[in-house]
C-alpha positions as CSV (number, residue, x, y, z in Angstrom):
1,M,0.0,0.0,0.0
2,I,1.2,3.5,-0.8
3,D,1.7,6.0,2.0
4,N,0.8,9.1,-0.1
5,L,-2.3,8.1,-1.9
6,V,-2.7,10.2,-5.1
7,T,-6.1,11.7,-5.6
8,L,-7.1,13.3,-8.8
9,T,-10.0,15.6,-9.8
10,S,-12.3,14.7,-12.7
11,A,-10.6,17.3,-14.8
12,E,-7.2,15.8,-14.1
13,I,-8.4,12.3,-14.9
14,D,-9.9,13.6,-18.1
15,F,-6.6,15.3,-19.1
16,I,-4.6,12.1,-18.2
17,E,-6.9,9.9,-20.3
18,R,-6.7,12.4,-23.3
19,M,-2.9,12.4,-23.1
20,G,-3.1,8.6,-23.3
21,I,-5.4,8.7,-26.4
22,N,-3.1,11.3,-28.0
23,A,0.0,9.1,-27.4
24,E,-1.8,6.2,-28.9
25,A,-2.8,8.2,-31.9
26,G,0.9,9.1,-32.3
27,G,2.0,5.5,-32.3
28,Q,2.9,5.1,-28.6
29,A,1.2,3.0,-26.0
30,R,-1.7,4.7,-24.3
31,I,0.0,4.2,-20.9
32,T,2.9,6.3,-22.1
33,G,0.7,9.3,-22.5
34,R,-1.2,8.6,-19.3
35,I,2.0,8.5,-17.2
36,W,3.2,11.7,-18.8
37,G,-0.1,13.3,-18.1
38,L,-0.1,12.2,-14.5
39,L,3.3,13.6,-13.9
40,M,2.3,16.9,-15.5
41,V,-0.8,17.4,-13.4
42,M,0.8,16.2,-10.1
43,G,3.8,18.6,-10.4
44,R,5.7,16.5,-8.0
45,M,7.8,13.3,-7.9
46,L,6.0,10.0,-7.8
47,T,7.3,6.4,-7.4
48,S,6.5,3.8,-9.9
49,A,4.3,2.1,-7.4
50,E,2.3,5.4,-6.9
51,I,2.0,5.7,-10.7
52,A,0.9,2.1,-11.1
53,E,-1.7,2.3,-8.3
54,T,-3.1,5.7,-9.4
55,L,-3.4,4.6,-13.1
56,Q,-4.5,1.1,-12.1
57,V,-2.0,-0.6,-14.4
58,S,0.7,-3.1,-13.8
59,R,4.1,-2.2,-12.4
60,G,5.8,-3.9,-15.4
61,S,3.9,-1.7,-17.8
62,V,4.7,1.4,-15.8
63,S,8.4,0.4,-15.7
64,T,8.6,-0.1,-19.4
65,N,6.9,3.2,-20.2
66,L,8.9,5.2,-17.6
67,R,12.1,4.0,-19.4
68,L,10.7,5.2,-22.7
69,L,9.7,8.6,-21.3
70,E,13.1,8.9,-19.7
71,S,14.9,8.0,-23.0
72,L,12.9,10.8,-24.7
73,E,14.1,13.1,-21.9
74,I,10.5,14.0,-21.0
75,I,10.9,12.7,-17.4
76,E,13.8,12.0,-15.2
77,R,14.7,9.9,-12.2
78,R,15.1,11.5,-8.8
79,S,15.8,10.5,-5.3
80,K,15.2,11.8,-1.8
81,P,18.0,11.9,0.8
82,G,17.9,8.9,3.1
83,E,15.4,7.0,0.9
84,R,16.1,4.0,-1.4
85,E,13.0,4.5,-3.5
86,T,13.4,6.0,-7.0
87,Y,11.1,8.8,-8.0
88,F,10.1,10.2,-11.3
89,A,9.2,13.7,-12.3
90,M,9.0,15.9,-15.3
91,S,12.3,17.0,-16.8
92,P,13.0,20.7,-16.5
93,N,12.8,21.3,-20.3
94,P,11.0,18.3,-21.9
95,Y,9.8,20.3,-24.9
96,T,13.3,21.5,-25.7
97,S,14.5,17.9,-25.7
98,L,11.6,16.8,-27.9
99,T,12.1,19.6,-30.3
100,K,15.8,18.8,-30.6
101,Q,15.0,15.2,-31.2
102,F,12.6,16.0,-33.9
103,A,15.0,18.4,-35.6
104,N,17.8,15.7,-35.5
105,R,15.4,13.1,-36.8
106,F,14.4,15.3,-39.8
107,A,18.0,16.0,-40.5
108,N,18.8,12.3,-40.5
109,H,15.8,11.6,-42.8
110,R,16.9,14.3,-45.2
111,R,20.5,13.0,-45.4
112,M,19.2,9.4,-46.0
113,V,16.9,10.6,-48.8
114,K,19.7,12.7,-50.4
115,E,22.0,9.7,-50.3
116,A,19.4,7.5,-51.9
117,A,18.5,10.1,-54.6
118,A,22.2,10.2,-55.6
119,K,22.0,6.4,-56.4
120,I,18.6,6.4,-58.1
121,E,18.7,6.9,-61.9
122,R,15.0,7.1,-62.7
123,Q,14.2,10.8,-63.2
124,E,10.7,10.6,-61.7
125,G,12.2,8.9,-58.6
126,Q,14.8,11.6,-58.3
127,K,12.1,14.3,-58.5
128,N,10.0,12.6,-55.8
129,L,13.0,12.2,-53.5
130,A,14.0,15.8,-54.1
131,H,10.6,16.9,-52.9
132,L,10.8,14.6,-49.8
133,A,14.3,15.9,-49.0
134,R,13.0,19.5,-49.3
135,F,10.1,18.6,-46.9
136,Y,12.6,17.2,-44.4
137,A,14.8,20.2,-44.7
138,L,11.9,22.5,-44.0
139,M,10.7,20.5,-41.0
140,E,14.3,20.5,-39.6
141,Q,14.5,24.3,-40.2
142,C,11.1,24.8,-38.5
143,H,12.2,22.8,-35.4
144,R,15.5,24.6,-35.2
145,G,13.5,27.9,-35.4
146,L,11.4,26.7,-32.5
147,L,14.5,26.1,-30.4
148,T,15.6,29.7,-31.2
149,E,12.1,30.9,-30.1
150,M,12.5,28.9,-26.9
151,D,15.8,30.7,-26.3
152,V,17.7,27.4,-26.1
153,D,21.3,26.7,-26.7
154,E,21.9,23.7,-28.9
């Protein structure tokens, strides 16, 4: 049993569930978005046990999705002096990390398309790949512009 029972309002529950649905629509597991939403509305550190109990899901599912959110730099592990338990909380700048990741991903996609286009002889194929490379370049540029708007050092 958890010492600090987490209680949520109906508005918070609704937001958490909508975060889950949004995550699922984006190709992630619903629980990924629900955990992110929970940590956002709580605004404090939670243990994996608190997360599992609050969201009524298995600890294994929570553990897997905490690792994913941590690898995306959306959340981070924390500790309290004198306690062995690991806590999880929102990273200080999760949107900066996500934006950098998107910019880098688009840059990698653009490079891959350009390398492929250099090897493809079919004119229509080259034309289509050029359009795709341009799309990726624009997306990378937009995300780097967002970082500038966020006043972030790359």
